[in-house]
C-alpha positions in Angstrom: 275.0 74.5 45.3 273.9 70.9 45.3 271.0 68.8 46.5 272.1 66.6 49.4 270.1 63.4 49.6 270.4 61.5 52.8 270.7 57.7 52.9 268.2 55.9 55.1 269.5 55.0 58.5 271.2 51.6 58.8 273.0 51.6 55.4 276.2 53.4 56.4 274.9 56.9 56.4 276.9 58.0 53.4 275.9 61.5 52.3 276.0 62.2 48.5 275.8 65.5 46.6 274.0 65.8 43.3 274.6 69.0 41.2 271.5 70.8 40.1 272.7 70.6 36.5 272.2 66.8 36.7 268.6 67.1 37.9 265.8 67.1 35.4 263.1 65.8 37.7 263.0 65.5 41.5 260.3 63.3 42.9 259.7 63.5 46.6 257.7 60.8 48.4 258.3 61.4 52.1 255.9 63.4 54.3 258.6 64.9 56.5 260.7 66.4 53.7 261.5 70.1 54.1 262.6 72.5 51.4 264.4 75.8 51.4 263.5 78.7 49.1 267.0 78.7 47.7 266.8 75.0 46.7 263.6 75.6 44.8 265.0 78.7 43.1 268.2 76.8 42.1 266.2 73.9 40.8 264.0 76.2 38.7 267.0 78.2 37.4 268.6 75.0 36.1 265.3 73.9 34.4 264.4 71.1 36.9 260.9 70.1 38.0 259.7 69.0 41.4 256.9 66.4 41.8 255.6 65.8 45.3 253.6 62.7 46.2 250.7 62.4 48.7 249.9 59.9 51.4 249.0 57.3 48.7 252.4 57.7 47.1 250.9 59.1 43.9 251.9 62.5 42.5 249.7 65.3 43.8 251.7 68.5 43.0 254.2 69.8 40.4 256.6 72.7 40.5 257.9 73.8 37.1 260.2 76.6 36.0 258.8 79.4 33.8 261.7 79.5 31.4 261.1 77.4 28.4 257.4 76.7 29.2 255.7 78.9 26.6 252.2 77.3 27.1 252.3 78.2 30.8 253.6 81.7 30.0 250.7 82.2 27.5 248.1 81.2 30.1 249.6 83.6 32.7 249.8 86.3 30.0 253.2 87.5 31.2 
């Protein structure tokens, strides 16, 4: 499974695929972006993080995988 970013209209419309193994951090700064549950799961399984930006284009949210995040696991007491 791969993330499939779309090129903006007007630049040829070439679609590209990026393997999840190559993603460490995915930053999303578009208000009309949609996500599927399976994409978020795959991103987390491969250790990737997701940062979403607000209307001011600054980060406002963070999605992190549990694996390898011992400080977060301690706080959640899992």
